[in-house]
C-alpha positions as CSV (number, residue, x, y, z in Angstrom):
1,M,66.0,-166.5,49.7
2,Y,63.9,-166.2,52.8
3,M,66.3,-163.7,54.4
4,V,66.3,-161.6,51.2
5,R,62.5,-161.4,51.2
6,L,62.5,-160.4,54.8
7,F,65.0,-157.7,54.1
8,I,63.0,-156.3,51.1
9,L,59.8,-156.4,53.1
10,F,61.5,-154.5,56.0
11,G,62.9,-152.0,53.6
12,L,59.5,-151.3,52.1
13,I,57.9,-150.8,55.5
14,F,60.7,-148.5,56.6
15,S,60.4,-146.4,53.4
16,S,56.7,-146.1,53.7
17,A,57.1,-144.8,57.3
18,L,59.5,-142.2,56.2
19,V,57.2,-140.9,53.4
20,A,54.2,-140.8,55.7
21,N,56.2,-138.9,58.3
22,A,57.5,-136.4,55.8
23,Q,54.0,-135.6,54.5
24,F,52.7,-135.0,58.0
25,Q,55.5,-132.6,58.9
26,Q,54.9,-130.7,55.7
27,Q,51.3,-130.2,56.5
28,Q,52.1,-128.9,59.9
29,S,54.8,-126.5,58.6
30,V,52.8,-125.0,55.8
31,D,49.1,-125.2,56.7
32,L,48.9,-122.1,58.9
33,S,48.3,-118.6,57.7
34,I,47.3,-115.2,58.9
35,N,44.6,-113.2,57.2
36,I,44.9,-109.4,57.5
37,I,42.1,-106.8,57.3
38,P,42.7,-104.4,55.7
39,T,45.3,-106.2,53.5
40,D,47.3,-103.0,53.0
41,P,46.9,-100.9,56.2
42,A,47.8,-97.3,56.5
43,P,50.2,-96.1,59.1
44,L,48.7,-96.3,62.7
45,Q,45.5,-97.9,61.3
46,T,43.7,-100.5,63.4
47,V,44.4,-104.0,61.8
48,S,42.5,-107.2,62.5
49,L,44.4,-110.5,62.1
50,E,43.0,-114.0,62.1
51,A,44.9,-117.3,62.1
52,E,43.6,-120.0,59.7
53,S,44.4,-123.7,59.3
54,F,42.7,-126.5,57.4
55,A,44.6,-129.2,59.2
56,V,44.5,-128.1,62.9
57,N,41.4,-127.3,65.0
58,L,42.5,-123.9,66.2
59,D,39.4,-123.6,68.5
60,Q,41.0,-126.3,70.7
61,A,44.7,-125.4,70.2
62,N,46.7,-122.9,72.1
63,L,47.6,-119.8,70.1
64,S,50.2,-117.3,71.2
65,W,50.6,-113.9,69.3
66,T,53.6,-111.7,69.4
67,Y,53.9,-108.2,67.8
68,G,57.3,-106.5,67.6
69,G,58.8,-109.3,69.7
70,K,56.2,-108.8,72.6
71,T,53.4,-111.2,73.5
72,I,50.0,-109.5,72.9
73,A,47.6,-112.5,73.3
74,N,47.7,-116.1,74.4
75,G,45.1,-118.7,75.0
76,V,43.1,-121.6,73.7
77,G,41.1,-120.7,70.6
78,Q,42.7,-117.2,70.5
79,K,42.4,-117.0,66.7
80,R,41.9,-113.3,66.4
81,V,43.7,-110.2,67.5
82,S,43.7,-106.5,66.7
83,I,46.8,-104.2,66.6
84,T,47.7,-100.7,65.5
85,A,49.9,-100.7,62.4
86,P,53.3,-99.1,62.9
87,A,54.0,-95.5,61.9
88,A,55.2,-94.8,58.3
89,G,58.8,-95.8,57.9
90,N,58.6,-98.4,60.7
91,V,58.5,-102.2,60.2
92,A,57.0,-104.7,62.6
93,T,56.3,-108.5,62.5
94,V,53.3,-110.3,63.9
95,T,53.8,-114.0,64.6
96,V,51.3,-116.6,65.8
97,T,52.4,-119.9,67.3
98,V,50.0,-122.9,67.6
99,S,50.7,-125.6,70.1
100,G,48.9,-128.3,72.0
101,L,46.9,-131.2,70.8
102,G,50.0,-133.3,70.7
103,L,51.4,-131.5,67.6
104,T,54.7,-130.0,66.9
105,P,54.3,-126.2,67.3
106,L,53.4,-124.3,64.1
107,S,54.2,-120.7,63.4
108,A,53.2,-118.1,60.8
109,S,54.3,-114.5,60.5
110,V,53.4,-111.4,58.6
111,T,55.5,-108.2,58.3
112,L,53.8,-104.8,58.3
113,N,55.6,-102.0,56.6
114,P,52.7,-99.5,56.0
115,G,53.4,-96.6,53.7
116,S,51.6,-93.3,53.5
117,I,50.8,-92.1,50.0
118,D,49.8,-88.5,49.3
119,V,48.0,-88.0,46.0
120,L,48.2,-84.4,44.7
121,W,46.1,-83.2,41.8
122,E,45.4,-80.1,39.6
123,G,43.9,-79.2,36.3
124,A,46.7,-79.9,33.9
125,D,45.2,-77.7,31.1
126,A,43.4,-75.2,33.3
127,Y,44.2,-71.6,32.7
128,T,45.3,-69.4,35.6
129,P,46.5,-65.7,35.3
130,P,50.0,-64.6,36.1
131,F,51.0,-64.6,39.8
132,Y,48.2,-67.0,40.7
133,K,49.4,-69.1,43.7
134,G,46.4,-71.4,44.2
135,R,45.6,-74.8,42.7
136,A,44.4,-74.9,39.1
137,L,41.0,-76.5,39.2
138,P,40.0,-78.9,36.4
139,A,36.9,-77.9,34.3
140,P,34.3,-80.3,32.8
141,N,36.0,-82.3,30.0
142,G,39.4,-80.9,31.1
143,V,42.5,-82.9,32.0
144,I,43.5,-83.8,35.5
145,R,47.1,-84.4,36.6
146,A,47.5,-86.7,39.6
147,V,50.9,-87.2,41.3
148,A,51.6,-89.9,44.0
149,I,54.1,-89.0,46.6
150,P,55.2,-92.0,48.8
151,S,56.5,-91.5,52.3
152,T,60.2,-91.6,53.0
153,A,59.9,-95.3,53.9
154,A,59.6,-96.2,50.3
155,P,62.6,-97.5,48.4
156,S,64.0,-95.6,45.5
157,Q,62.4,-97.9,42.9
158,V,58.7,-98.6,43.4
159,S,55.8,-99.6,41.1
160,Y,52.7,-97.4,40.7
161,N,49.5,-99.1,39.8
162,W,46.7,-96.6,38.9
163,T,43.0,-97.0,38.7
164,N,40.3,-94.5,37.7
165,N,36.7,-95.1,38.6
166,D,37.6,-98.7,39.5
167,S,39.1,-99.3,36.0
168,A,42.8,-100.3,36.0
169,M,45.1,-98.1,33.9
170,A,47.7,-100.7,33.0
171,N,49.1,-98.7,30.1
172,I,50.2,-95.8,32.4
173,S,51.2,-97.9,35.4
174,G,54.6,-99.4,36.3
175,V,57.9,-98.6,37.9
176,G,58.5,-94.9,38.2
177,R,55.1,-94.0,36.9
178,S,54.3,-91.6,39.8
179,S,52.0,-89.3,37.8
180,V,49.1,-89.7,35.4
181,L,47.0,-87.5,33.1
182,I,43.2,-88.2,33.1
183,S,40.7,-86.7,30.8
184,N,37.4,-86.0,32.5
185,D,34.6,-88.0,31.0
186,L,31.5,-86.1,30.1
187,F,29.3,-88.7,31.9
188,D,31.4,-88.8,35.1
189,R,30.6,-86.2,37.7
190,S,33.8,-87.1,39.6
191,E,37.0,-88.9,38.8
192,N,37.9,-91.4,41.6
193,I,41.6,-91.9,41.3
194,S,43.6,-94.4,43.3
195,V,47.1,-95.7,43.3
196,T,48.9,-98.7,44.9
197,V,52.6,-98.2,45.4
198,A,54.8,-101.2,46.1
199,G,58.4,-102.1,46.2
200,G,60.2,-104.7,48.4
201,L,58.4,-104.9,51.7
202,F,56.9,-101.4,51.2
203,Q,53.3,-101.1,50.1
204,G,50.8,-98.2,50.4
205,N,47.7,-96.9,48.9
206,G,46.4,-93.4,48.1
207,K,43.2,-92.1,46.6
208,V,41.4,-88.9,45.8
209,S,38.1,-87.9,44.3
210,V,38.2,-84.9,41.9
211,T,35.1,-83.1,40.9
212,P,35.5,-80.7,37.9
213,Q,34.4,-77.2,38.6
214,T,32.7,-74.7,36.3
215,P,35.2,-72.0,35.2
216,T,34.8,-68.5,36.4
217,I,35.6,-64.9,35.3
218,V,37.4,-62.4,37.6
219,G,37.7,-58.7,36.9
220,Y,40.8,-56.7,38.0
221,Q,41.3,-53.0,37.7
222,K,44.1,-51.9,35.4
223,S,46.0,-48.6,35.8
224,E,49.0,-47.3,33.8
225,G,49.6,-50.8,32.4
226,F,49.6,-52.4,35.9
227,I,46.9,-55.0,36.7
228,D,46.0,-55.2,40.3
229,Y,45.9,-59.0,40.6
230,A,45.8,-58.8,44.4
231,N,42.2,-57.4,44.3
232,G,39.8,-59.2,42.0
233,S,36.0,-59.4,41.9
234,T,33.4,-61.8,40.5
235,G,30.4,-59.5,40.9
236,N,30.3,-56.0,42.4
237,V,33.2,-53.7,41.7
238,G,33.7,-50.3,43.2
239,I,35.7,-47.9,41.0
240,A,36.7,-44.3,41.0
241,D,34.3,-41.7,39.7
242,G,36.5,-41.1,36.6
243,G,36.2,-44.7,35.5
244,A,38.7,-47.5,35.1
245,I,40.0,-50.2,32.7
246,I,38.8,-53.6,33.8
247,H,40.9,-56.6,32.9
248,F,39.0,-59.9,32.8
249,E,40.7,-63.2,33.5
250,P,39.0,-66.6,32.6
251,F,40.0,-68.9,35.4
252,F,40.3,-72.7,34.8
253,F,39.2,-72.8,31.2
254,S,41.0,-75.6,29.2
255,T,43.1,-73.4,27.0
256,P,46.7,-72.4,26.2
257,R,48.0,-69.6,28.4
258,D,47.8,-67.1,25.6
259,L,44.0,-67.4,25.6
260,S,44.0,-68.0,21.9
261,G,41.4,-70.7,22.2
262,L,38.8,-68.5,23.9
263,S,36.2,-66.0,22.6
264,F,35.1,-63.0,24.7
265,E,31.7,-61.3,24.4
266,M,30.7,-58.2,26.4
267,K,27.3,-56.5,26.6
268,N,25.9,-53.5,28.3
269,G,22.3,-54.7,29.0
270,D,21.2,-56.0,25.6
271,T,23.7,-54.0,23.6
272,D,26.8,-55.7,22.3
273,I,30.1,-53.9,23.0
274,F,32.5,-53.9,20.0
275,N,35.9,-52.7,19.2
276,V,37.5,-53.4,22.6
277,P,40.6,-55.5,23.5
278,K,39.9,-59.2,23.8
279,N,39.5,-59.3,27.6
280,E,39.6,-55.6,28.7
281,L,37.0,-52.9,28.9
282,R,37.1,-49.3,29.9
283,I,34.2,-48.5,32.2
284,S,33.0,-44.9,32.4
285,R,30.3,-43.4,34.7
286,P,27.0,-43.4,32.8
287,S,25.2,-40.0,32.6
288,D,22.0,-41.2,34.2
289,D,23.1,-43.5,37.0
290,G,25.9,-44.2,39.5
291,T,26.2,-47.9,38.4
292,S,26.9,-49.7,35.2
293,N,25.9,-53.3,34.5
294,I,28.1,-55.4,32.1
295,S,27.9,-59.1,31.2
296,V,31.0,-60.9,30.1
297,G,30.8,-64.2,28.3
298,V,33.7,-66.6,27.6
299,S,33.4,-69.5,25.3
300,T,35.4,-72.2,23.6
301,N,34.4,-74.3,20.6
302,V,36.4,-77.3,21.9
303,Y,34.8,-77.6,25.4
304,T,31.2,-76.4,25.2
305,L,30.5,-77.3,28.8
306,Q,33.0,-74.7,29.9
307,N,31.1,-71.7,28.2
308,I,29.8,-69.2,30.8
309,T,28.5,-65.7,31.1
310,K,29.0,-63.6,34.2
311,D,27.4,-60.3,35.3
312,F,29.3,-57.5,36.8
313,T,28.0,-54.4,38.5
314,F,30.4,-51.4,38.6
315,T,29.6,-48.8,41.3
316,F,31.2,-45.4,40.9
317,Q,32.5,-43.8,44.1
């Protein structure tokens, strides 16, 4: 009976020693981390890294840092380092190893795979005339289309998480959701659109601030059915002495391309001009002067903030 009690007592002591040792090893293996600022660096951006532990006094321990397999810093209390993130499409690992103080060395690593994200935008419902090659600018209360284009480092399937003016847009975020449509709010001067793209080890951010612009009216001369879209004017127009037909285009209004949602109003001074095509006017030389002043107004009942009037001066040559 005495031998049995000794055996049980020895077993309990041995088991307690094993449990205590296992807990100590676990703390050493898991209680070391690396904080990254910024957390999602862009390609070639300066990145700050700091080792952190709640079990080891890092100010007294020796810390050795490696980046891409090369030692970049080593010393007692060397808790912080700065590096340059790899270029888009490249992957690099940063590792910190803590030793000394009679402890088994601890290691922690982070992998950097920065991705560049381009965010392109345009006015989704903004009118532009035929052959226009520029970007359609959104008008107040108009609709903005934003498209995220990841760098070639991104995998084929990535998730797009969109925010607008710091509000998450969960209903239009997700895998493959690379584009969004955003209606400009009457009370928001600008729309601050951002997107986080992630998939596998790839992660990148893109953002853009879009300020809606007041629509404009451009006049083009028309001859024998041909509209000279290569030469437009928003103010002073020189025309031949015999006169000309001026074709007016309402840039960036929120309207279908057939202009059915817009109303045109033209005046010569205070006199309304009637019985003319919707957005065209024949200008003839006045009998008493070499110039003619015409105001052209464009309005829509749906988007009142887009209604404008523009003055044109036609000089006969």
